[in-house]
All heavy atoms as a GROMACS GRO file, in nm:
protein
  598
    1MET      N    1  -0.299  -4.427   3.697
    1MET     CA    2  -0.381  -4.325   3.634
    1MET      C    3  -0.485  -4.271   3.733
    1MET      O    4  -0.518  -4.154   3.727
    1MET     CB    5  -0.449  -4.381   3.510
    1MET     CG    6  -0.532  -4.277   3.438
    1MET     SD    7  -0.605  -4.339   3.287
    1MET     CE    8  -0.516  -4.244   3.168
    2LEU      N    9  -0.534  -4.355   3.823
    2LEU     CA   10  -0.635  -4.312   3.919
    2LEU      C   11  -0.584  -4.199   4.007
    2LEU      O   12  -0.656  -4.102   4.033
    2LEU     CB   13  -0.683  -4.430   4.005
    2LEU     CG   14  -0.787  -4.396   4.111
    2LEU    CD1   15  -0.913  -4.338   4.048
    2LEU    CD2   16  -0.820  -4.519   4.193
    3GLU      N   17  -0.459  -4.208   4.050
    3GLU     CA   18  -0.404  -4.105   4.138
    3GLU      C   19  -0.399  -3.970   4.068
    3GLU      O   20  -0.442  -3.868   4.122
    3GLU     CB   21  -0.264  -4.145   4.187
    3GLU     CG   22  -0.207  -4.045   4.286
    3GLU     CD   23  -0.072  -4.090   4.340
    3GLU    OE1   24  -0.045  -4.211   4.345
    3GLU    OE2   25   0.006  -4.001   4.376
    4LYS      N   26  -0.348  -3.969   3.947
    4LYS     CA   27  -0.339  -3.844   3.870
    4LYS      C   28  -0.479  -3.790   3.843
    4LYS      O   29  -0.504  -3.670   3.855
    4LYS     CB   30  -0.264  -3.868   3.740
    4LYS     CG   31  -0.245  -3.743   3.658
    4LYS     CD   32  -0.161  -3.769   3.537
    4LYS     CE   33  -0.137  -3.641   3.458
    4LYS     NZ   34  -0.055  -3.665   3.340
    5MET      N   35  -0.571  -3.878   3.806
    5MET     CA   36  -0.709  -3.838   3.779
    5MET      C   37  -0.774  -3.782   3.904
    5MET      O   38  -0.844  -3.681   3.898
    5MET     CB   39  -0.787  -3.958   3.726
    5MET     CG   40  -0.927  -3.925   3.681
    5MET     SD   41  -0.934  -3.821   3.534
    5MET     CE   42  -0.842  -3.920   3.418
    6SER      N   43  -0.751  -3.846   4.017
    6SER     CA   44  -0.809  -3.801   4.144
    6SER      C   45  -0.762  -3.661   4.179
    6SER      O   46  -0.840  -3.577   4.224
    6SER     CB   47  -0.773  -3.897   4.258
    6SER     OG   48  -0.829  -4.023   4.235
    7GLU      N   49  -0.634  -3.636   4.157
    7GLU     CA   50  -0.578  -3.503   4.186
    7GLU      C   51  -0.640  -3.398   4.096
    7GLU      O   52  -0.674  -3.288   4.141
    7GLU     CB   53  -0.427  -3.505   4.172
    7GLU     CG   54  -0.359  -3.586   4.281
    7GLU     CD   55  -0.210  -3.605   4.258
    7GLU    OE1   56  -0.154  -3.542   4.167
    7GLU    OE2   57  -0.150  -3.684   4.333
    8MET      N   58  -0.657  -3.430   3.969
    8MET     CA   59  -0.717  -3.335   3.875
    8MET      C   60  -0.862  -3.307   3.912
    8MET      O   61  -0.907  -3.192   3.912
    8MET     CB   62  -0.709  -3.389   3.733
    8MET     CG   63  -0.771  -3.295   3.629
    8MET     SD   64  -0.767  -3.362   3.462
    8MET     CE   65  -0.592  -3.352   3.430
    9ILE      N   66  -0.935  -3.412   3.945
    9ILE     CA   67  -1.076  -3.397   3.981
    9ILE      C   68  -1.089  -3.317   4.110
    9ILE      O   69  -1.174  -3.228   4.121
    9ILE     CB   70  -1.143  -3.535   3.995
    9ILE    CG1   71  -1.153  -3.601   3.857
    9ILE    CG2   72  -1.280  -3.523   4.060
    9ILE    CD1   73  -1.185  -3.748   3.860
   10ALA      N   74  -1.004  -3.346   4.207
   10ALA     CA   75  -1.008  -3.275   4.334
   10ALA      C   76  -0.982  -3.126   4.314
   10ALA      O   77  -1.048  -3.041   4.375
   10ALA     CB   78  -0.906  -3.334   4.431
   11GLU      N   79  -0.890  -3.095   4.226
   11GLU     CA   80  -0.859  -2.955   4.197
   11GLU      C   81  -0.976  -2.887   4.128
   11GLU      O   82  -1.015  -2.776   4.164
   11GLU     CB   83  -0.734  -2.947   4.109
   11GLU     CG   84  -0.692  -2.805   4.079
   11GLU     CD   85  -0.565  -2.801   3.996
   11GLU    OE1   86  -0.471  -2.877   4.026
   11GLU    OE2   87  -0.562  -2.722   3.900
   12GLN      N   88  -1.035  -2.955   4.031
   12GLN     CA   89  -1.146  -2.896   3.954
   12GLN      C   90  -1.274  -2.883   4.036
   12GLN      O   91  -1.347  -2.786   4.022
   12GLN     CB   92  -1.175  -2.981   3.829
   12GLN     CG   93  -1.070  -2.972   3.723
   12GLN     CD   94  -1.062  -2.834   3.659
   12GLN    OE1   95  -1.162  -2.774   3.627
   12GLN    NE2   96  -0.941  -2.785   3.642
   13LEU      N   97  -1.301  -2.983   4.120
   13LEU     CA   98  -1.428  -2.987   4.193
   13LEU      C   99  -1.414  -2.949   4.340
   13LEU      O  100  -1.511  -2.959   4.416
   13LEU     CB  101  -1.492  -3.126   4.180
   13LEU     CG  102  -1.522  -3.172   4.038
   13LEU    CD1  103  -1.584  -3.310   4.038
   13LEU    CD2  104  -1.612  -3.072   3.966
   14ASN      N  105  -1.294  -2.909   4.378
   14ASN     CA  106  -1.268  -2.865   4.515
   14ASN      C  107  -1.312  -2.969   4.618
   14ASN      O  108  -1.396  -2.944   4.704
   14ASN     CB  109  -1.337  -2.730   4.541
   14ASN     CG  110  -1.282  -2.662   4.665
   14ASN    OD1  111  -1.168  -2.686   4.704
   14ASN    ND2  112  -1.364  -2.579   4.726
   15CYS      N  113  -1.257  -3.089   4.605
   15CYS     CA  114  -1.286  -3.196   4.699
   15CYS      C  115  -1.156  -3.266   4.737
   15CYS      O  116  -1.050  -3.232   4.687
   15CYS     CB  117  -1.386  -3.294   4.639
   15CYS     SG  118  -1.329  -3.373   4.487
   16ASP      N  119  -1.164  -3.363   4.826
   16ASP     CA  120  -1.047  -3.435   4.875
   16ASP      C  121  -1.010  -3.549   4.781
   16ASP      O  122  -1.090  -3.642   4.761
   16ASP     CB  123  -1.077  -3.488   5.015
   16ASP     CG  124  -0.958  -3.556   5.079
   16ASP    OD1  125  -0.847  -3.552   5.022
   16ASP    OD2  126  -0.974  -3.611   5.189
   17ALA      N  127  -0.892  -3.544   4.724
   17ALA     CA  128  -0.847  -3.646   4.628
   17ALA      C  129  -0.844  -3.785   4.689
   17ALA      O  130  -0.864  -3.885   4.620
   17ALA     CB  131  -0.710  -3.609   4.572
   18GLU      N  132  -0.819  -3.794   4.819
   18GLU     CA  133  -0.806  -3.925   4.883
   18GLU      C  134  -0.939  -3.998   4.897
   18GLU      O  135  -0.940  -4.118   4.922
   18GLU     CB  136  -0.737  -3.909   5.018
   18GLU     CG  137  -0.594  -3.862   5.001
   18GLU     CD  138  -0.517  -3.858   5.131
   18GLU    OE1  139  -0.562  -3.918   5.229
   18GLU    OE2  140  -0.411  -3.794   5.131
   19THR      N  141  -1.050  -3.928   4.879
   19THR     CA  142  -1.181  -3.993   4.888
   19THR      C  143  -1.228  -4.043   4.752
   19THR      O  144  -1.330  -4.111   4.743
   19THR     CB  145  -1.287  -3.896   4.944
   19THR    OG1  146  -1.304  -3.787   4.853
   19THR    CG2  147  -1.247  -3.844   5.080
   20ILE      N  148  -1.155  -4.012   4.646
   20ILE     CA  149  -1.196  -4.048   4.510
   20ILE      C  150  -1.146  -4.187   4.474
   20ILE      O  151  -1.028  -4.217   4.487
   20ILE     CB  152  -1.144  -3.943   4.409
   20ILE    CG1  153  -1.208  -3.807   4.441
   20ILE    CG2  154  -1.174  -3.986   4.267
   20ILE    CD1  155  -1.152  -3.693   4.359
   21THR      N  156  -1.239  -4.270   4.428
   21THR     CA  157  -1.207  -4.405   4.380
   21THR      C  158  -1.259  -4.418   4.237
   21THR      O  159  -1.327  -4.328   4.187
   21THR     CB  160  -1.272  -4.514   4.467
   21THR    OG1  161  -1.414  -4.508   4.447
   21THR    CG2  162  -1.239  -4.495   4.614
   22ALA      N  163  -1.232  -4.530   4.175
   22ALA     CA  164  -1.283  -4.554   4.040
   22ALA      C  165  -1.436  -4.556   4.037
   22ALA      O  166  -1.498  -4.524   3.936
   22ALA     CB  167  -1.227  -4.684   3.985
   23ASP      N  168  -1.499  -4.591   4.149
   23ASP     CA  169  -1.645  -4.599   4.156
   23ASP      C  170  -1.712  -4.467   4.193
   23ASP      O  171  -1.834  -4.458   4.198
   23ASP     CB  172  -1.687  -4.705   4.258
   23ASP     CG  173  -1.647  -4.845   4.214
   23ASP    OD1  174  -1.648  -4.872   4.091
   23ASP    OD2  175  -1.614  -4.927   4.300
   24THR      N  176  -1.632  -4.364   4.219
   24THR     CA  177  -1.687  -4.235   4.259
   24THR      C  178  -1.768  -4.174   4.145
   24THR      O  179  -1.719  -4.158   4.034
   24THR     CB  180  -1.574  -4.137   4.300
   24THR    OG1  181  -1.503  -4.193   4.411
   24THR    CG2  182  -1.630  -4.002   4.339
   25SER      N  183  -1.893  -4.140   4.175
   25SER     CA  184  -1.982  -4.076   4.079
   25SER      C  185  -1.964  -3.925   4.086
   25SER      O  186  -1.964  -3.867   4.195
   25SER     CB  187  -2.127  -4.112   4.110
   25SER     OG  188  -2.216  -4.026   4.041
   26PHE      N  189  -1.951  -3.862   3.971
   26PHE     CA  190  -1.934  -3.717   3.969
   26PHE      C  191  -2.054  -3.645   4.030
   26PHE      O  192  -2.039  -3.554   4.110
   26PHE     CB  193  -1.910  -3.666   3.826
   26PHE     CG  194  -1.780  -3.716   3.769
   26PHE    CD1  195  -1.779  -3.810   3.668
   26PHE    CD2  196  -1.659  -3.670   3.817
   26PHE    CE1  197  -1.660  -3.856   3.615
   26PHE    CE2  198  -1.539  -3.716   3.765
   26PHE     CZ  199  -1.540  -3.810   3.664
   27LYS      N  200  -2.174  -3.687   3.991
   27LYS     CA  201  -2.295  -3.620   4.039
   27LYS      C  202  -2.335  -3.666   4.178
   27LYS      O  203  -2.359  -3.584   4.267
   27LYS     CB  204  -2.409  -3.641   3.941
   27LYS     CG  205  -2.388  -3.569   3.809
   27LYS     CD  206  -2.502  -3.590   3.714
   27LYS     CE  207  -2.472  -3.520   3.582
   27LYS     NZ  208  -2.578  -3.542   3.484
   28ASP      N  209  -2.344  -3.796   4.199
   28ASP     CA  210  -2.396  -3.849   4.326
   28ASP      C  211  -2.298  -3.833   4.441
   28ASP      O  212  -2.338  -3.794   4.551
   28ASP     CB  213  -2.433  -3.997   4.311
   28ASP     CG  214  -2.547  -4.018   4.212
   28ASP    OD1  215  -2.625  -3.924   4.189
   28ASP    OD2  216  -2.557  -4.129   4.158
   29ASP      N  217  -2.171  -3.862   4.418
   29ASP     CA  218  -2.073  -3.859   4.527
   29ASP      C  219  -2.003  -3.723   4.543
   29ASP      O  220  -1.970  -3.683   4.653
   29ASP     CB  221  -1.966  -3.967   4.506
   29ASP     CG  222  -2.026  -4.107   4.508
   29ASP    OD1  223  -2.119  -4.132   4.587
   29ASP    OD2  224  -1.980  -4.192   4.430
   30LEU      N  225  -1.982  -3.655   4.431
   30LEU     CA  226  -1.907  -3.529   4.437
   30LEU      C  227  -1.995  -3.406   4.420
   30LEU      O  228  -1.948  -3.294   4.433
   30LEU     CB  229  -1.796  -3.529   4.330
   30LEU     CG  230  -1.693  -3.641   4.343
   30LEU    CD1  231  -1.594  -3.636   4.228
   30LEU    CD2  232  -1.621  -3.633   4.478
   31GLY      N  233  -2.123  -3.427   4.390
   31GLY     CA  234  -2.216  -3.316   4.377
   31GLY      C  235  -2.187  -3.225   4.259
   31GLY      O  236  -2.223  -3.107   4.262
   32ALA      N  237  -2.125  -3.278   4.155
   32ALA     CA  238  -2.090  -3.196   4.038
   32ALA      C  239  -2.214  -3.164   3.956
   32ALA      O  240  -2.297  -3.252   3.932
   32ALA     CB  241  -1.987  -3.270   3.953
   33ASP      N  242  -2.225  -3.038   3.916
   33ASP     CA  243  -2.334  -3.000   3.826
   33ASP      C  244  -2.281  -2.994   3.683
   33ASP      O  245  -2.164  -3.024   3.658
   33ASP     CB  246  -2.397  -2.867   3.868
   33ASP     CG  247  -2.300  -2.750   3.866
   33ASP    OD1  248  -2.196  -2.757   3.798
   33ASP    OD2  249  -2.329  -2.649   3.933
   34SER      N  250  -2.364  -2.955   3.589
   34SER     CA  251  -2.324  -2.959   3.449
   34SER      C  252  -2.207  -2.864   3.420
   34SER      O  253  -2.120  -2.894   3.340
   34SER     CB  254  -2.442  -2.927   3.357
   34SER     OG  255  -2.498  -2.802   3.390
   35LEU      N  256  -2.202  -2.749   3.488
   35LEU     CA  257  -2.090  -2.657   3.468
   35LEU      C  258  -1.961  -2.717   3.521
   35LEU      O  259  -1.855  -2.708   3.457
   35LEU     CB  260  -2.117  -2.523   3.536
   35LEU     CG  261  -2.007  -2.418   3.522
   35LEU    CD1  262  -1.978  -2.389   3.376
   35LEU    CD2  263  -2.043  -2.292   3.596
   36ASP      N  264  -1.968  -2.782   3.638
   36ASP     CA  265  -1.850  -2.849   3.694
   36ASP      C  266  -1.798  -2.954   3.597
   36ASP      O  267  -1.677  -2.965   3.574
   36ASP     CB  268  -1.883  -2.918   3.827
   36ASP     CG  269  -1.916  -2.822   3.938
   36ASP    OD1  270  -1.860  -2.710   3.940
   36ASP    OD2  271  -1.998  -2.858   4.025
   37LEU      N  272  -1.890  -3.032   3.542
   37LEU     CA  273  -1.850  -3.139   3.451
   37LEU      C  274  -1.791  -3.082   3.322
   37LEU      O  275  -1.694  -3.135   3.268
   37LEU     CB  276  -1.968  -3.231   3.421
   37LEU     CG  277  -2.020  -3.309   3.542
   37LEU    CD1  278  -2.144  -3.387   3.505
   37LEU    CD2  279  -1.913  -3.402   3.597
   38PHE      N  280  -1.848  -2.973   3.274
   38PHE     CA  281  -1.794  -2.908   3.154
   38PHE      C  282  -1.651  -2.862   3.178
   38PHE      O  283  -1.563  -2.885   3.096
   38PHE     CB  284  -1.882  -2.789   3.115
   38PHE     CG  285  -1.830  -2.711   2.999
   38PHE    CD1  286  -1.844  -2.760   2.869
   38PHE    CD2  287  -1.765  -2.591   3.018
   38PHE    CE1  288  -1.793  -2.689   2.761
   38PHE    CE2  289  -1.715  -2.519   2.910
   38PHE     CZ  290  -1.729  -2.568   2.782
   39GLU      N  291  -1.627  -2.799   3.293
   39GLU     CA  292  -1.492  -2.752   3.326
   39GLU      C  293  -1.395  -2.869   3.342
   39GLU      O  294  -1.279  -2.860   3.300
   39GLU     CB  295  -1.496  -2.667   3.452
   39GLU     CG  296  -1.565  -2.534   3.430
   39GLU     CD  297  -1.583  -2.452   3.556
   39GLU    OE1  298  -1.558  -2.505   3.667
   39GLU    OE2  299  -1.623  -2.336   3.543
   40LEU      N  300  -1.442  -2.979   3.400
   40LEU     CA  301  -1.358  -3.097   3.414
   40LEU      C  302  -1.322  -3.155   3.278
   40LEU      O  303  -1.206  -3.190   3.253
   40LEU     CB  304  -1.428  -3.202   3.500
   40LEU     CG  305  -1.353  -3.333   3.520
   40LEU    CD1  306  -1.218  -3.311   3.586
   40LEU    CD2  307  -1.436  -3.430   3.602
   41VAL      N  308  -1.418  -3.162   3.189
   41VAL     CA  309  -1.392  -3.214   3.054
   41VAL      C  310  -1.292  -3.125   2.982
   41VAL      O  311  -1.200  -3.174   2.915
   41VAL     CB  312  -1.524  -3.227   2.974
   41VAL    CG1  313  -1.496  -3.249   2.826
   41VAL    CG2  314  -1.608  -3.341   3.029
   42MET      N  315  -1.305  -2.994   2.997
   42MET     CA  316  -1.210  -2.901   2.936
   42MET      C  317  -1.068  -2.927   2.990
   42MET      O  318  -0.972  -2.928   2.914
   42MET     CB  319  -1.251  -2.756   2.961
   42MET     CG  320  -1.382  -2.717   2.897
   42MET     SD  321  -1.379  -2.724   2.718
   42MET     CE  322  -1.271  -2.589   2.682
   43ALA      N  323  -1.058  -2.950   3.120
   43ALA     CA  324  -0.927  -2.978   3.180
   43ALA      C  325  -0.870  -3.110   3.129
   43ALA      O  326  -0.751  -3.120   3.100
   43ALA     CB  327  -0.939  -2.980   3.333
   44LEU      N  328  -0.955  -3.210   3.115
   44LEU     CA  329  -0.911  -3.340   3.062
   44LEU      C  330  -0.863  -3.325   2.918
   44LEU      O  331  -0.761  -3.382   2.879
   44LEU     CB  332  -1.024  -3.443   3.069
   44LEU     CG  333  -1.062  -3.493   3.207
   44LEU    CD1  334  -1.192  -3.570   3.202
   44LEU    CD2  335  -0.951  -3.579   3.265
   45GLU      N  336  -0.939  -3.251   2.839
   45GLU     CA  337  -0.900  -3.231   2.700
   45GLU      C  338  -0.766  -3.160   2.690
   45GLU      O  339  -0.682  -3.196   2.606
   45GLU     CB  340  -1.009  -3.152   2.626
   45GLU     CG  341  -1.136  -3.232   2.605
   45GLU     CD  342  -1.247  -3.154   2.537
   45GLU    OE1  343  -1.248  -3.028   2.544
   45GLU    OE2  344  -1.334  -3.218   2.476
   46ASP      N  345  -0.745  -3.060   2.774
   46ASP     CA  346  -0.617  -2.988   2.773
   46ASP      C  347  -0.502  -3.078   2.820
   46ASP      O  348  -0.396  -3.081   2.760
   46ASP     CB  349  -0.624  -2.864   2.864
   46ASP     CG  350  -0.706  -2.753   2.803
   46ASP    OD1  351  -0.737  -2.757   2.683
   46ASP    OD2  352  -0.742  -2.660   2.878
   47GLU      N  353  -0.526  -3.151   2.928
   47GLU     CA  354  -0.422  -3.236   2.987
   47GLU      C  355  -0.378  -3.348   2.893
   47GLU      O  356  -0.260  -3.378   2.882
   47GLU     CB  357  -0.472  -3.295   3.118
   47GLU     CG  358  -0.377  -3.391   3.185
   47GLU     CD  359  -0.256  -3.323   3.247
   47GLU    OE1  360  -0.261  -3.201   3.275
   47GLU    OE2  361  -0.155  -3.392   3.268
   48TYR      N  362  -0.475  -3.409   2.825
   48TYR     CA  363  -0.444  -3.527   2.745
   48TYR      C  364  -0.448  -3.500   2.594
   48TYR      O  365  -0.435  -3.592   2.514
   48TYR     CB  366  -0.539  -3.641   2.781
   48TYR     CG  367  -0.519  -3.686   2.924
   48TYR    CD1  368  -0.612  -3.654   3.023
   48TYR    CD2  369  -0.405  -3.757   2.961
   48TYR    CE1  370  -0.592  -3.694   3.155
   48TYR    CE2  371  -0.384  -3.796   3.092
   48TYR     CZ  372  -0.479  -3.765   3.188
   48TYR     OH  373  -0.459  -3.803   3.319
   49ASN      N  374  -0.467  -3.372   2.556
   49ASN     CA  375  -0.467  -3.333   2.416
   49ASN      C  376  -0.563  -3.417   2.332
   49ASN      O  377  -0.526  -3.473   2.229
   49ASN     CB  378  -0.325  -3.338   2.359
   49ASN     CG  379  -0.312  -3.259   2.231
   49ASN    OD1  380  -0.384  -3.162   2.211
   49ASN    ND2  381  -0.221  -3.300   2.145
   50ILE      N  382  -0.686  -3.426   2.381
   50ILE     CA  383  -0.791  -3.500   2.310
   50ILE      C  384  -0.915  -3.413   2.303
   50ILE      O  385  -0.924  -3.309   2.368
   50ILE     CB  386  -0.827  -3.633   2.381
   50ILE    CG1  387  -0.882  -3.605   2.523
   50ILE    CG2  388  -0.712  -3.728   2.384
   50ILE    CD1  389  -0.948  -3.724   2.586
   51GLU      N  390  -1.011  -3.457   2.225
   51GLU     CA  391  -1.142  -3.393   2.221
   51GLU      C  392  -1.246  -3.498   2.259
   51GLU      O  393  -1.249  -3.607   2.202
   51GLU     CB  394  -1.172  -3.338   2.082
   51GLU     CG  395  -1.302  -3.262   2.077
   51GLU     CD  396  -1.327  -3.199   1.942
   51GLU    OE1  397  -1.230  -3.162   1.874
   51GLU    OE2  398  -1.444  -3.187   1.906
   52ILE      N  399  -1.328  -3.465   2.357
   52ILE     CA  400  -1.433  -3.557   2.402
   52ILE      C  401  -1.565  -3.504   2.346
   52ILE      O  402  -1.614  -3.400   2.390
   52ILE     CB  403  -1.438  -3.565   2.556
   52ILE    CG1  404  -1.302  -3.611   2.611
   52ILE    CG2  405  -1.549  -3.661   2.599
   52ILE    CD1  406  -1.291  -3.607   2.762
   53PRO      N  407  -1.623  -3.574   2.247
   53PRO     CA  408  -1.749  -3.529   2.187
   53PRO      C  409  -1.862  -3.524   2.290
   53PRO      O  410  -1.870  -3.609   2.380
   53PRO     CB  411  -1.778  -3.634   2.081
   53PRO     CG  412  -1.648  -3.701   2.055
   53PRO     CD  413  -1.572  -3.695   2.184
   54ALA      N  414  -1.948  -3.425   2.277
   54ALA     CA  415  -2.058  -3.405   2.373
   54ALA      C  416  -2.146  -3.530   2.386
   54ALA      O  417  -2.190  -3.562   2.496
   54ALA     CB  418  -2.142  -3.285   2.331
   55GLU      N  419  -2.168  -3.600   2.277
   55GLU     CA  420  -2.256  -3.718   2.283
   55GLU      C  421  -2.195  -3.832   2.364
   55GLU      O  422  -2.266  -3.921   2.408
   55GLU     CB  423  -2.294  -3.766   2.143
   55GLU     CG  424  -2.179  -3.805   2.054
   55GLU     CD  425  -2.121  -3.691   1.972
   55GLU    OE1  426  -2.160  -3.575   1.992
   55GLU    OE2  427  -2.035  -3.719   1.887
   56GLU      N  428  -2.065  -3.829   2.386
   56GLU     CA  429  -2.000  -3.933   2.465
   56GLU      C  430  -1.996  -3.899   2.614
   56GLU      O  431  -1.968  -3.985   2.697
   56GLU     CB  432  -1.859  -3.959   2.413
   56GLU     CG  433  -1.860  -4.019   2.273
   56GLU     CD  434  -1.723  -4.048   2.218
   56GLU    OE1  435  -1.624  -4.043   2.293
   56GLU    OE2  436  -1.715  -4.078   2.097
   57LEU      N  437  -2.026  -3.776   2.649
   57LEU     CA  438  -2.021  -3.734   2.789
   57LEU      C  439  -2.123  -3.805   2.876
   57LEU      O  440  -2.098  -3.827   2.994
   57LEU     CB  441  -2.041  -3.582   2.800
   57LEU     CG  442  -1.931  -3.497   2.741
   57LEU    CD1  443  -1.966  -3.349   2.755
   57LEU    CD2  444  -1.798  -3.526   2.806
   58THR      N  445  -2.236  -3.842   2.820
   58THR     CA  446  -2.341  -3.907   2.899
   58THR      C  447  -2.296  -4.043   2.952
   58THR      O  448  -2.354  -4.093   3.048
   58THR     CB  449  -2.470  -3.924   2.817
   58THR    OG1  450  -2.440  -4.000   2.700
   58THR    CG2  451  -2.528  -3.789   2.778
   59GLU      N  452  -2.192  -4.100   2.891
   59GLU     CA  453  -2.141  -4.231   2.934
   59GLU      C  454  -2.037  -4.219   3.045
   59GLU      O  455  -1.995  -4.319   3.101
   59GLU     CB  456  -2.080  -4.303   2.814
   59GLU     CG  457  -2.178  -4.327   2.701
   59GLU     CD  458  -2.110  -4.378   2.576
   59GLU    OE1  459  -1.997  -4.428   2.584
   59GLU    OE2  460  -2.172  -4.369   2.469
   60LEU      N  461  -1.993  -4.097   3.074
   60LEU     CA  462  -1.887  -4.076   3.172
   60LEU      C  463  -1.946  -4.031   3.305
   60LEU      O  464  -1.950  -3.913   3.337
   60LEU     CB  465  -1.787  -3.972   3.118
   60LEU     CG  466  -1.727  -4.003   2.981
   60LEU    CD1  467  -1.634  -3.891   2.937
   60LEU    CD2  468  -1.656  -4.137   2.980
   61ASN      N  469  -1.993  -4.128   3.383
   61ASN     CA  470  -2.060  -4.098   3.509
   61ASN      C  471  -1.971  -4.114   3.631
   61ASN      O  472  -1.995  -4.052   3.734
   61ASN     CB  473  -2.184  -4.187   3.524
   61ASN     CG  474  -2.283  -4.164   3.413
   61ASN    OD1  475  -2.321  -4.051   3.387
   61ASN    ND2  476  -2.322  -4.271   3.346
   62THR      N  477  -1.868  -4.198   3.619
   62THR     CA  478  -1.779  -4.222   3.733
   62THR      C  479  -1.635  -4.196   3.691
   62THR      O  480  -1.604  -4.185   3.572
   62THR     CB  481  -1.789  -4.368   3.783
   62THR    OG1  482  -1.737  -4.455   3.682
   62THR    CG2  483  -1.931  -4.406   3.820
   63VAL      N  484  -1.548  -4.189   3.789
   63VAL     CA  485  -1.406  -4.171   3.762
   63VAL      C  486  -1.354  -4.288   3.678
   63VAL      O  487  -1.277  -4.270   3.584
   63VAL     CB  488  -1.327  -4.157   3.894
   63VAL    CG1  489  -1.178  -4.151   3.870
   63VAL    CG2  490  -1.376  -4.034   3.972
   64GLY      N  491  -1.398  -4.408   3.711
   64GLY     CA  492  -1.358  -4.526   3.635
   64GLY      C  493  -1.402  -4.519   3.490
   64GLY      O  494  -1.328  -4.563   3.400
   65ASP      N  495  -1.520  -4.462   3.464
   65ASP     CA  496  -1.566  -4.444   3.326
   65ASP      C  497  -1.469  -4.356   3.248
   65ASP      O  498  -1.438  -4.384   3.132
   65ASP     CB  499  -1.705  -4.379   3.322
   65ASP     CG  500  -1.815  -4.468   3.375
   65ASP    OD1  501  -1.795  -4.591   3.384
   65ASP    OD2  502  -1.923  -4.413   3.408
   66VAL      N  503  -1.421  -4.249   3.311
   66VAL     CA  504  -1.328  -4.158   3.245
   66VAL      C  505  -1.195  -4.228   3.219
   66VAL      O  506  -1.138  -4.217   3.110
   66VAL     CB  507  -1.306  -4.029   3.327
   66VAL    CG1  508  -1.196  -3.943   3.267
   66VAL    CG2  509  -1.436  -3.950   3.338
   67ILE      N  510  -1.146  -4.302   3.318
   67ILE     CA  511  -1.020  -4.375   3.300
   67ILE      C  512  -1.033  -4.476   3.187
   67ILE      O  513  -0.946  -4.484   3.100
   67ILE     CB  514  -0.978  -4.443   3.432
   67ILE    CG1  515  -0.938  -4.335   3.534
   67ILE    CG2  516  -0.864  -4.541   3.409
   67ILE    CD1  517  -0.917  -4.388   3.674
   68ASP      N  518  -1.142  -4.551   3.183
   68ASP     CA  519  -1.164  -4.648   3.075
   68ASP      C  520  -1.173  -4.578   2.939
   68ASP      O  521  -1.119  -4.626   2.840
   68ASP     CB  522  -1.292  -4.728   3.100
   68ASP     CG  523  -1.280  -4.824   3.216
   68ASP    OD1  524  -1.166  -4.854   3.259
   68ASP    OD2  525  -1.385  -4.868   3.267
   69TYR      N  526  -1.241  -4.464   2.936
   69TYR     CA  527  -1.254  -4.387   2.813
   69TYR      C  528  -1.117  -4.345   2.761
   69TYR      O  529  -1.086  -4.361   2.643
   69TYR     CB  530  -1.344  -4.265   2.837
   69TYR     CG  531  -1.360  -4.178   2.716
   69TYR    CD1  532  -1.459  -4.206   2.621
   69TYR    CD2  533  -1.277  -4.068   2.693
   69TYR    CE1  534  -1.474  -4.127   2.508
   69TYR    CE2  535  -1.291  -3.990   2.580
   69TYR     CZ  536  -1.391  -4.019   2.489
   69TYR     OH  537  -1.405  -3.941   2.376
   70LEU      N  538  -1.036  -4.291   2.850
   70LEU     CA  539  -0.902  -4.247   2.811
   70LEU      C  540  -0.817  -4.364   2.763
   70LEU      O  541  -0.745  -4.354   2.663
   70LEU     CB  542  -0.832  -4.174   2.927
   70LEU     CG  543  -0.894  -4.040   2.966
   70LEU    CD1  544  -0.826  -3.986   3.092
   70LEU    CD2  545  -0.886  -3.939   2.853
   71ARG      N  546  -0.826  -4.476   2.832
   71ARG     CA  547  -0.750  -4.595   2.790
   71ARG      C  548  -0.796  -4.644   2.653
   71ARG      O  549  -0.713  -4.687   2.572
   71ARG     CB  550  -0.763  -4.705   2.895
   71ARG     CG  551  -0.679  -4.675   3.018
   71ARG     CD  552  -0.677  -4.790   3.115
   71ARG     NE  553  -0.589  -4.758   3.226
   71ARG     CZ  554  -0.611  -4.791   3.351
   71ARG    NH1  555  -0.718  -4.861   3.384
   71ARG    NH2  556  -0.526  -4.758   3.446
   72ASP      N  557  -0.927  -4.638   2.627
   72ASP     CA  558  -0.979  -4.677   2.497
   72ASP      C  559  -0.925  -4.586   2.386
   72ASP      O  560  -0.914  -4.628   2.270
   72ASP     CB  561  -1.132  -4.672   2.494
   72ASP     CG  562  -1.195  -4.787   2.572
   72ASP    OD1  563  -1.123  -4.884   2.608
   72ASP    OD2  564  -1.317  -4.779   2.600
   73LYS      N  565  -0.890  -4.463   2.422
   73LYS     CA  566  -0.835  -4.367   2.326
   73LYS      C  567  -0.682  -4.378   2.318
   73LYS      O  568  -0.618  -4.298   2.253
   73LYS     CB  569  -0.874  -4.224   2.363
   73LYS     CG  570  -1.022  -4.199   2.365
   73LYS     CD  571  -1.080  -4.213   2.226
   73LYS     CE  572  -1.229  -4.188   2.227
   73LYS     NZ  573  -1.292  -4.218   2.100
   74GLY      N  574  -0.625  -4.476   2.390
   74GLY     CA  575  -0.482  -4.499   2.384
   74GLY      C  576  -0.402  -4.417   2.483
   74GLY      O  577  -0.280  -4.406   2.472
   75ILE      N  578  -0.469  -4.360   2.582
   75ILE     CA  579  -0.402  -4.279   2.682
   75ILE      C  580  -0.393  -4.359   2.811
   75ILE      O  581  -0.493  -4.405   2.864
   75ILE     CB  582  -0.478  -4.148   2.708
   75ILE    CG1  583  -0.484  -4.067   2.578
   75ILE    CG2  584  -0.415  -4.068   2.820
   75ILE    CD1  585  -0.579  -3.953   2.580
   76ASP      N  586  -0.271  -4.373   2.863
   76ASP     CA  587  -0.252  -4.447   2.988
   76ASP      C  588  -0.148  -4.372   3.072
   76ASP      O  589  -0.038  -4.418   3.093
   76ASP     CB  590  -0.208  -4.589   2.961
   76ASP     CG  591  -0.220  -4.678   3.082
   76ASP    OD1  592  -0.298  -4.644   3.173
   76ASP    OD2  593  -0.151  -4.782   3.088
   77ALA      N  594  -0.188  -4.254   3.115
   77ALA     CA  595  -0.097  -4.168   3.189
   77ALA      C  596  -0.097  -4.200   3.337
   77ALA      O  597  -0.192  -4.243   3.392
   77ALA     CB  598  -0.135  -4.022   3.170
   0.00000   0.00000   0.00000
């Protein structure tokens, strides 16, 4: 799942997928702002056919957080 997630994040945030790990922080490591994160969440929702409530976004700070979140929702792509 990390590889697919890394590719999606790299495409959305215009960065190198090979530098992305589960510990990569969207804001600190990738310099993502709130608009970047909104667009990423929209892409995740489209890709995995889920809805991520706004109140849960504050818990998604790293790539690993997103992977864990998706797994908790029963998604293991």
